[in-house]
C-alpha positions as CSV (number, residue, x, y, z in Angstrom):
1,M,-2.3,3.7,8.8
2,T,-6.0,3.6,7.5
3,R,-7.8,1.4,5.2
4,E,-8.6,4.7,3.2
5,Q,-4.8,5.2,2.6
6,L,-4.9,1.8,1.0
7,E,-7.7,2.3,-1.0
8,Q,-6.2,5.7,-2.4
9,C,-3.3,3.7,-3.6
10,R,-5.9,1.6,-5.5
11,R,-7.5,4.5,-6.9
12,A,-4.2,6.1,-8.0
13,L,-3.0,2.8,-9.6
14,A,-6.3,2.8,-11.6
15,S,-4.8,5.9,-13.6
16,A,-1.1,5.1,-13.2
17,D,1.2,5.2,-16.1
18,T,2.7,1.7,-15.9
19,S,2.8,-1.6,-17.8
20,D,-0.3,-4.2,-17.5
21,E,2.0,-6.4,-15.8
22,M,3.1,-4.0,-13.1
23,R,-0.6,-2.8,-12.7
24,A,-1.8,-6.4,-12.0
25,L,1.2,-7.4,-9.5
26,A,0.4,-4.0,-7.6
27,S,-3.2,-4.6,-7.7
28,D,-2.7,-8.1,-6.3
29,L,-0.4,-6.5,-3.4
30,L,-2.9,-4.1,-2.7
31,D,-5.7,-6.7,-2.5
32,T,-3.6,-8.8,-0.4
33,L,-2.8,-5.8,1.9
34,L,-6.4,-4.9,2.2
35,R,-7.5,-8.5,3.2
36,M,-4.7,-8.7,5.8
37,Y,-5.9,-5.2,7.1
38,D,-9.5,-6.2,7.6
39,G,-8.4,-9.7,9.3
40,G,-6.2,-7.6,11.8
41,R,-2.9,-9.6,10.3
42,L,-1.2,-6.7,8.7
43,S,2.2,-6.3,10.3
44,R,4.4,-3.4,9.9
45,E,7.2,-5.3,8.5
46,V,5.1,-6.8,5.8
47,L,3.5,-3.3,5.0
48,L,6.9,-1.8,4.5
49,L,8.0,-4.6,2.4
50,V,5.2,-4.1,-0.2
51,L,5.4,-0.5,0.0
52,D,8.8,-0.8,-1.5
53,S,7.2,-2.8,-4.5
54,L,4.4,-0.2,-4.9
55,A,6.9,2.7,-4.9
56,L,8.4,1.2,-8.2
57,I,5.2,2.7,-9.9
58,P,6.1,6.5,-10.0
59,D,2.5,7.4,-9.9
60,L,2.1,5.5,-6.4
61,V,5.1,7.3,-4.8
62,V,2.9,10.1,-3.3
63,C,0.5,7.4,-1.6
64,V,3.2,5.5,-0.6
65,D,5.1,8.3,1.0
66,R,1.9,9.1,3.0
67,I,1.6,6.0,4.3
68,R,5.4,5.5,5.3
69,A,4.7,9.0,7.0
70,R,1.9,7.6,9.0
71,L,4.0,4.7,10.0
72,G,6.7,6.9,11.4
73,D,4.1,8.6,13.7
74,S,3.0,5.4,15.2
75,Q,4.9,2.3,16.4
76,S,1.7,0.2,16.5
77,E,0.7,-2.5,14.4
78,P,-0.8,-1.1,11.0
79,G,-4.1,-3.1,11.3
80,A,-4.5,-2.1,14.8
């Protein structure tokens, strides 16, 4: 997984058809993932947990699926 994939989710969220509350929560989750990624602290388990939440927004499913597919290709830590 790359930082760019998280940024793509952020861009998709900006135009997603969802409630303000869901957008705010998803934005907070993505901010946290980006900080953890940058700090080298993002674990596979945390990423998978957050992806489950982000996938509740239909417009983010494609970006979430891309990240999940990439995780399936690599067993290493996402931030590595």
